[in-house]
ZAGU-328652 format. One record per residue (C-alpha): residue number from 0; residue in three letters; x, y, z. Coordinates in steps of 0.25 Angstrom, whole numbers. Layout:
REM ZAGU-328652
REC  num  residu      X      Y      Z
REC  NUM     ALA      X      Y      Z
...
REM end
This chain:
REM ZAGU-328652
REC  num  residu      X      Y      Z
REC    0     UNK   -138    104   -133
REC    1     UNK   -128    115   -126
REC    2     UNK   -119    123   -135
REC    3     UNK   -107    116   -128
REC    4     UNK   -113    102   -133
REC    5     UNK   -115    107   -147
REC    6     UNK   -102    113   -148
REC    7     UNK    -95    100   -143
REC    8     UNK   -104     91   -151
REC    9     UNK   -101     98   -164
REC   10     UNK    -86    101   -162
REC   11     UNK    -84     86   -159
REC   12     UNK    -91     82   -172
REC   13     UNK    -83     92   -180
REC   14     UNK    -70     88   -174
REC   15     UNK    -73     73   -177
REC   16     UNK    -77     76   -191
REC   17     UNK    -64     84   -193
REC   18     UNK    -56     72   -186
REC   19     UNK    -62     63   -197
REC   20     UNK    -61     72   -209
REC   21     UNK    -49     81   -206
REC   22     UNK    -38     74   -199
REC   23     UNK    -28     86   -200
REC   24     UNK    -38     97   -196
REC   25     UNK    -43     88   -184
REC   26     UNK    -29     86   -179
REC   27     UNK    -26    101   -180
REC   28     UNK    -39    106   -173
REC   29     UNK    -39     94   -163
REC   30     UNK    -29    100   -153
REC   31     UNK    -39    111   -151
REC   32     UNK    -52    105   -153
REC   33     UNK    -51     92   -146
REC   34     UNK    -47     98   -132
REC   35     UNK    -59    108   -134
REC   36     UNK    -68     97   -137
REC   37     UNK    -64     89   -125
REC   38     UNK    -65    100   -116
REC   39     UNK    -79    104   -122
REC   40     UNK    -84     89   -119
REC   41     UNK    -78     89   -105
REC   42     UNK    -85    102   -102
REC   43     UNK    -98     97   -108
REC   44     UNK    -97     85   -100
REC   45     UNK    -95     93    -87
REC   46     UNK   -105    103    -90
REC   47     UNK   -117     95    -95
REC   48     UNK   -113     81    -92
REC   49     UNK   -112     69   -102
REC   50     UNK   -123     69   -113
REC   51     UNK   -125     56   -121
REC   52     UNK   -125     64   -134
REC   53     UNK   -111     68   -131
REC   54     UNK   -105     54   -130
REC   55     UNK   -104     52   -146
REC   56     UNK    -97     66   -146
REC   57     UNK    -87     62   -135
REC   58     UNK    -84     49   -143
REC   59     UNK    -83     56   -156
REC   60     UNK    -73     67   -150
REC   61     UNK    -64     55   -145
REC   62     UNK    -65     48   -158
REC   63     UNK    -61     61   -166
REC   64     UNK    -50     64   -156
REC   65     UNK    -45     50   -158
REC   66     UNK    -45     51   -173
REC   67     UNK    -38     64   -173
REC   68     UNK    -27     58   -164
REC   69     UNK    -26     45   -174
REC   70     UNK    -25     53   -186
REC   71     UNK    -14     62   -180
REC   72     UNK     -6     50   -177
REC   73     UNK    -10     42   -190
REC   74     UNK    -10     51   -201
REC   75     UNK    -12     41   -212
REC   76     UNK    -26     36   -218
REC   77     UNK    -25     23   -211
REC   78     UNK    -37     14   -209
REC   79     UNK    -38     16   -194
REC   80     UNK    -39     31   -196
REC   81     UNK    -49     29   -207
REC   82     UNK    -58     21   -197
REC   83     UNK    -56     31   -186
REC   84     UNK    -60     42   -194
REC   85     UNK    -73     34   -199
REC   86     UNK    -75     31   -184
REC   87     UNK    -75     45   -179
REC   88     UNK    -84     49   -192
REC   89     UNK    -94     39   -187
REC   90     UNK    -95     45   -174
REC   91     UNK    -98     58   -179
REC   92     UNK   -113     54   -182
REC   93     UNK   -117     48   -169
REC   94     UNK   -110     60   -162
REC   95     UNK   -118     70   -170
REC   96     UNK   -131     62   -169
REC   97     UNK   -129     60   -154
REC   98     UNK   -132     76   -153
REC   99     UNK   -146     75   -160
REC  100     UNK   -151     73   -146
REC  101     UNK   -147     86   -138
REC  102     UNK   -143     83   -123
REC  103     UNK   -151     95   -118
REC  104     UNK   -163     98   -126
REC  105     UNK   -167    113   -125
REC  106     UNK   -181    116   -123
REC  107     UNK   -187    129   -128
REC  108     UNK   -190    140   -118
REC  109     UNK   -205    142   -115
REC  110     UNK   -211    154   -123
REC  111     UNK   -222    158   -114
REC  112     UNK   -224    169   -104
REC  113     UNK   -220    161    -92
REC  114     UNK   -209    153    -87
REC  115     UNK   -212    138    -84
REC  116     UNK   -212    131    -71
REC  117     UNK   -213    116    -69
REC  118     UNK   -216    105    -59
REC  119     UNK   -218     90    -60
REC  120     UNK   -229     82    -53
REC  121     UNK   -228     67    -51
REC  122     UNK   -242     62    -49
REC  123     UNK   -248     49    -45
REC  124     UNK   -263     46    -48
REC  125     UNK   -268     37    -37
REC  126     UNK   -280     33    -44
REC  127     UNK   -273     27    -56
REC  128     UNK   -264     14    -57
REC  129     UNK   -252     16    -66
REC  130     UNK   -256      8    -79
REC  131     UNK   -241      7    -84
REC  132     UNK   -237     -2    -72
REC  133     UNK   -241    -14    -65
REC  134     UNK   -241    -10    -51
REC  135     UNK   -254     -8    -44
REC  136     UNK   -247      3    -35
REC  137     UNK   -243     11    -47
REC  138     UNK   -252     23    -49
REC  139     UNK   -252     32    -61
REC  140     UNK   -242     43    -60
REC  141     UNK   -243     56    -69
REC  142     UNK   -232     66    -70
REC  143     UNK   -236     81    -72
REC  144     UNK   -225     92    -75
REC  145     UNK   -232    105    -74
REC  146     UNK   -226    117    -82
REC  147     UNK   -232    130    -78
REC  148     UNK   -231    146    -80
REC  149     UNK   -220    151    -70
REC  150     UNK   -215    165    -67
REC  151     UNK   -203    168    -77
REC  152     UNK   -195    174    -65
REC  153     UNK   -195    162    -56
REC  154     UNK   -183    152    -58
REC  155     UNK   -183    137    -55
REC  156     UNK   -176    125    -58
REC  157     UNK   -178    120    -72
REC  158     UNK   -186    107    -73
REC  159     UNK   -181     94    -78
REC  160     UNK   -185     89    -92
REC  161     UNK   -187     74    -90
REC  162     UNK   -192     66    -78
REC  163     UNK   -182     57    -71
REC  164     UNK   -170     63    -79
REC  165     UNK   -160     56    -71
REC  166     UNK   -168     42    -72
REC  167     UNK   -172     42    -86
REC  168     UNK   -175     29    -93
REC  169     UNK   -166     24   -104
REC  170     UNK   -175     31   -114
REC  171     UNK   -184     43   -114
REC  172     UNK   -193     40   -126
REC  173     UNK   -182     38   -137
REC  174     UNK   -171     46   -129
REC  175     UNK   -160     38   -122
REC  176     UNK   -158     42   -108
REC  177     UNK   -144     45   -111
REC  178     UNK   -148     57   -120
REC  179     UNK   -156     63   -110
REC  180     UNK   -147     66    -99
REC  181     UNK   -146     80   -103
REC  182     UNK   -160     82   -102
REC  183     UNK   -159     86    -88
REC  184     UNK   -153     99    -93
REC  185     UNK   -165    103   -101
REC  186     UNK   -171    116    -98
REC  187     UNK   -186    114    -98
REC  188     UNK   -189    129    -95
REC  189     UNK   -197    124    -83
REC  190     UNK   -193    128    -69
REC  191     UNK   -197    120    -57
REC  192     UNK   -203    125    -44
REC  193     UNK   -207    138    -49
REC  194     UNK   -220    145    -46
REC  195     UNK   -231    146    -56
REC  196     UNK   -233    159    -62
REC  197     UNK   -242    168    -54
REC  198     UNK   -248    175    -67
REC  199     UNK   -260    166    -65
REC  200     UNK   -266    159    -54
REC  201     UNK   -270    146    -61
REC  202     UNK   -263    142    -75
REC  203     UNK   -271    133    -85
REC  204     UNK   -266    119    -87
REC  205     UNK   -261    111    -98
REC  206     UNK   -259     96    -97
REC  207     UNK   -248     90   -106
REC  208     UNK   -247     76   -110
REC  209     UNK   -234     71   -118
REC  210     UNK   -234     62   -130
REC  211     UNK   -233     46   -128
REC  212     UNK   -221     42   -120
REC  213     UNK   -215     56   -120
REC  214     UNK   -211     63   -106
REC  215     UNK   -218     76   -103
REC  216     UNK   -203     82   -104
REC  217     UNK   -203     81   -119
REC  218     UNK   -214     92   -120
REC  219     UNK   -206    102   -111
REC  220     UNK   -204    112   -122
REC  221     UNK   -219    113   -126
REC  222     UNK   -224    112   -111
REC  223     UNK   -215    123   -106
REC  224     UNK   -219    133   -116
REC  225     UNK   -234    130   -114
REC  226     UNK   -232    132    -99
REC  227     UNK   -225    145   -102
REC  228     UNK   -237    150   -109
REC  229     UNK   -246    149    -96
REC  230     UNK   -250    135    -94
REC  231     UNK   -247    125    -83
REC  232     UNK   -243    112    -92
REC  233     UNK   -244     99    -84
REC  234     UNK   -235     89    -93
REC  235     UNK   -239     75    -90
REC  236     UNK   -230     63    -90
REC  237     UNK   -238     50    -92
REC  238     UNK   -229     39    -85
REC  239     UNK   -225     26    -90
REC  240     UNK   -228     32   -104
REC  241     UNK   -219     44   -103
REC  242     UNK   -205     41   -107
REC  243     UNK   -200     44    -92
REC  244     UNK   -208     49    -80
REC  245     UNK   -204     51    -65
REC  246     UNK   -216     46    -57
REC  247     UNK   -220     51    -43
REC  248     UNK   -212     41    -36
REC  249     UNK   -199     45    -44
REC  250     UNK   -199     33    -53
REC  251     UNK   -197     35    -67
REC  252     UNK   -207     29    -76
REC  253     UNK   -205     25    -91
REC  254     UNK   -214     20   -102
REC  255     UNK   -222      7    -99
REC  256     UNK   -231      4   -111
REC  257     UNK   -241     -7   -111
REC  258     UNK   -244    -10   -125
REC  259     UNK   -254    -20   -128
REC  260     UNK   -252    -31   -138
REC  261     UNK   -266    -30   -145
REC  262     UNK   -263    -15   -147
REC  263     UNK   -254    -14   -159
REC  264     UNK   -256      1   -161
REC  265     UNK   -256      4   -146
REC  266     UNK   -268     12   -147
REC  267     UNK   -275      5   -135
REC  268     UNK   -262      7   -127
REC  269     UNK   -262     22   -131
REC  270     UNK   -277     24   -127
REC  271     UNK   -274     18   -113
REC  272     UNK   -262     27   -112
REC  273     UNK   -271     39   -116
REC  274     UNK   -280     35   -105
REC  275     UNK   -269     35    -95
REC  276     UNK   -264     48    -99
REC  277     UNK   -277     55    -99
REC  278     UNK   -279     50    -85
REC  279     UNK   -265     56    -81
REC  280     UNK   -271     70    -86
REC  281     UNK   -284     68    -78
REC  282     UNK   -275     65    -66
REC  283     UNK   -267     77    -68
REC  284     UNK   -278     86    -69
REC  285     UNK   -284     80    -57
REC  286     UNK   -272     85    -49
REC  287     UNK   -272     99    -53
REC  288     UNK   -283    104    -43
REC  289     UNK   -278     96    -32
REC  290     UNK   -271    105    -21
REC  291     UNK   -255    104    -22
REC  292     UNK   -255     93    -32
REC  293     UNK   -248    102    -42
REC  294     UNK   -238    107    -32
REC  295     UNK   -237    121    -25
REC  296     UNK   -234    129    -38
REC  297     UNK   -245    124    -47
REC  298     UNK   -256    120    -37
REC  299     UNK   -267    131    -38
REC  300     UNK   -261    137    -51
REC  301     UNK   -268    127    -61
REC  302     UNK   -280    131    -68
REC  303     UNK   -287    118    -68
REC  304     UNK   -299    124    -75
REC  305     UNK   -290    126    -88
REC  306     UNK   -283    113    -91
REC  307     UNK   -279    108   -105
REC  308     UNK   -272     95   -110
REC  309     UNK   -261     95   -121
REC  310     UNK   -252     84   -126
REC  311     UNK   -244     79   -137
REC  312     UNK   -245     66   -145
REC  313     UNK   -251     56   -135
REC  314     UNK   -252     67   -125
REC  315     UNK   -261     75   -135
REC  316     UNK   -271     63   -134
REC  317     UNK   -270     63   -119
REC  318     UNK   -274     78   -119
REC  319     UNK   -286     74   -128
REC  320     UNK   -290     63   -119
REC  321     UNK   -288     73   -107
REC  322     UNK   -298     84   -114
REC  323     UNK   -308     73   -118
REC  324     UNK   -309     67   -104
REC  325     UNK   -306     77    -94
REC  326     UNK   -315     89    -93
REC  327     UNK   -304     97    -86
REC  328     UNK   -296     98    -98
REC  329     UNK   -301    110   -106
REC  330     UNK   -293    108   -119
REC  331     UNK   -283     99   -125
REC  332     UNK   -272     99   -136
REC  333     UNK   -267     86   -143
REC  334     UNK   -253     89   -149
REC  335     UNK   -251     78   -160
REC  336     UNK   -257     67   -152
REC  337     UNK   -264     54   -157
REC  338     UNK   -277     51   -151
REC  339     UNK   -280     38   -144
REC  340     UNK   -292     30   -140
REC  341     UNK   -305     37   -141
REC  342     UNK   -299     51   -142
REC  343     UNK   -303     53   -156
REC  344     UNK   -317     51   -152
REC  345     UNK   -317     62   -142
REC  346     UNK   -326     74   -144
REC  347     UNK   -318     85   -136
REC  348     UNK   -326     96   -130
REC  349     UNK   -314    105   -127
REC  350     UNK   -304    113   -135
REC  351     UNK   -294    104   -142
REC  352     UNK   -281    106   -150
REC  353     UNK   -274     96   -159
REC  354     UNK   -260    101   -162
REC  355     UNK   -252     93   -172
REC  356     UNK   -238     92   -178
REC  357     UNK   -236     91   -193
REC  358     UNK   -244     80   -199
REC  359     UNK   -234     78   -210
REC  360     UNK   -222     77   -200
REC  361     UNK   -228     69   -189
REC  362     UNK   -236     59   -197
REC  363     UNK   -247     57   -187
REC  364     UNK   -254     44   -187
REC  365     UNK   -268     41   -192
REC  366     UNK   -273     39   -178
REC  367     UNK   -268     53   -174
REC  368     UNK   -274     60   -187
REC  369     UNK   -287     52   -186
REC  370     UNK   -289     53   -171
REC  371     UNK   -287     68   -170
REC  372     UNK   -295     71   -182
REC  373     UNK   -307     64   -175
REC  374     UNK   -305     71   -162
REC  375     UNK   -304     85   -169
REC  376     UNK   -318     81   -176
REC  377     UNK   -324     78   -163
REC  378     UNK   -321     91   -156
REC  379     UNK   -332     98   -149
REC  380     UNK   -325    110   -143
REC  381     UNK   -317    113   -156
REC  382     UNK   -302    113   -157
REC  383     UNK   -290    115   -165
REC  384     UNK   -279    107   -173
REC  385     UNK   -265    113   -177
REC  386     UNK   -254    106   -185
REC  387     UNK   -240    111   -183
REC  388     UNK   -232    109   -196
REC  389     UNK   -218    104   -196
REC  390     UNK   -220     99   -181
REC  391     UNK   -219     84   -179
REC  392     UNK   -224     76   -167
REC  393     UNK   -212     79   -158
REC  394     UNK   -212     94   -161
REC  395     UNK   -221     96   -148
REC  396     UNK   -211     90   -140
REC  397     UNK   -196     92   -134
REC  398     UNK   -191     80   -143
REC  399     UNK   -185     89   -154
REC  400     UNK   -177     97   -145
REC  401     UNK   -170     84   -140
REC  402     UNK   -163     85   -154
REC  403     UNK   -152     94   -158
REC  404     UNK   -155    104   -169
REC  405     UNK   -149     95   -181
REC  406     UNK   -156     83   -176
REC  407     UNK   -169     90   -174
REC  408     UNK   -169     96   -188
REC  409     UNK   -165     82   -194
REC  410     UNK   -178     76   -186
REC  411     UNK   -187     87   -191
REC  412     UNK   -183     83   -206
REC  413     UNK   -186     69   -203
REC  414     UNK   -198     69   -193
REC  415     UNK   -204     83   -195
REC  416     UNK   -205     94   -184
REC  417     UNK   -196    105   -191
REC  418     UNK   -205    116   -185
REC  419     UNK   -197    112   -172
REC  420     UNK   -202    110   -158
REC  421     UNK   -200    125   -154
REC  422     UNK   -210    130   -164
REC  423     UNK   -219    118   -163
REC  424     UNK   -220    119   -149
REC  425     UNK   -222    134   -148
REC  426     UNK   -233    133   -158
REC  427     UNK   -239    122   -151
REC  428     UNK   -239    130   -138
REC  429     UNK   -245    142   -145
REC  430     UNK   -256    133   -150
REC  431     UNK   -258    127   -137
REC  432     UNK   -259    140   -129
REC  433     UNK   -269    146   -139
REC  434     UNK   -277    134   -138
REC  435     UNK   -277    132   -123
REC  436     UNK   -279    147   -120
REC  437     UNK   -295    147   -120
REC  438     UNK   -297    133   -114
REC  439     UNK   -287    136   -103
REC  440     UNK   -294    149   -100
REC  441     UNK   -284    159   -107
REC  442     UNK   -294    165   -117
REC  443     UNK   -295    163   -132
REC  444     UNK   -283    157   -139
REC  445     UNK   -280    159   -154
REC  446     UNK   -274    145   -158
REC  447     UNK   -275    149   -173
REC  448     UNK   -267    162   -171
REC  449     UNK   -256    153   -163
REC  450     UNK   -255    143   -175
REC  451     UNK   -254    155   -185
REC  452     UNK   -241    160   -178
REC  453     UNK   -234    148   -184
REC  454     UNK   -232    143   -197
REC  455     UNK   -239    130   -202
REC  456     UNK   -248    127   -191
REC  457     UNK   -260    122   -197
REC  458     UNK   -274    120   -190
REC  459     UNK   -286    127   -183
REC  460     UNK   -299    125   -176
REC  461     UNK   -304    111   -179
REC  462     UNK   -319    116   -178
REM end
């Protein structure tokens, strides 16, 4: 929310409350405040355009103005005046609640040494049909957004936050389309069409898989910070599962779930989706050494001998599957992910990290707890597990930043996550950087020391 938005919203709310509670005060200040508010609203509309969040504020301002005029004309305590005051009072709450979701969320500036460049690749796998559609001519699309270290001195156009911003479906996860219009103005801190940093010839690669149904965009804060630390992070969208994805032909794909009648807990469905996702990651790795596939800026600059997989929630399970089944993946980190299928029975032979939100706040399922416990007991190459207190399942994503500060505070009291996304994500990337350093060719990393820099991060080596 911009300063102008915040000032207008608070001023309109204050004026409406004054109109209801203080008839004479509202009449006296109205001659000055009302023209200022109207001018401010016009300026906001001209500068930033219309936001859905502002509609209740406009309505409240009109109703409060009408009440002031009515009370100036009819001074008595007649029942129409009482009804009008109650009506305006009832509009205050929805006007305040409308601002619980900010029109333009603000993402944190990356903390690493490098600026961040980005480029999106919309690929088609000719060897796989699309399992979510019935057309025999539909081949599997995989969308990859590369976030990479760039020279801080180079300027470029900022990247879009969401795929298909001008053609969004009615809802993106649970968010109505009308509330996302301002997301076109989000500063991702990634710049398009800028060269990769010349500090290294080849950069280590991290594949990132999002949570179930979540677009890659919802992890931009976490991913850009990781890229600024010296990794090429390939954020992967899994079409027809992600909330919105722009395919190679320019069309927009939305979720197409094929649940089974004899699968009440959807475990078979999720196991099948895990296979699709794991194949997506294998396909992406296949492309990395092919000349020109990753464009003129990145081709030849990817260290394909040092690739790791990281994911959140269902993406964490995807990262585990990639590590178990693809010899080219050197390490994996599961962030708060429930395991499906045979994953708990795997005996991983390469470095593994389990990063968890606060068990007391997230309320992990028995399947999550039992599956990850079984996996950790079977590690062959060792690994680590850390639990970040006062972080909930969504603290690793951008989602808390969609809320205004008061709403975020209230959500933290109800759902947990009071550590906040800024510290949670910075701690996550400190732990990831220390964990990935050795398997990705950077020398020894001290993950215990990284955890010790923060309060109440519990865990350590598994064996």
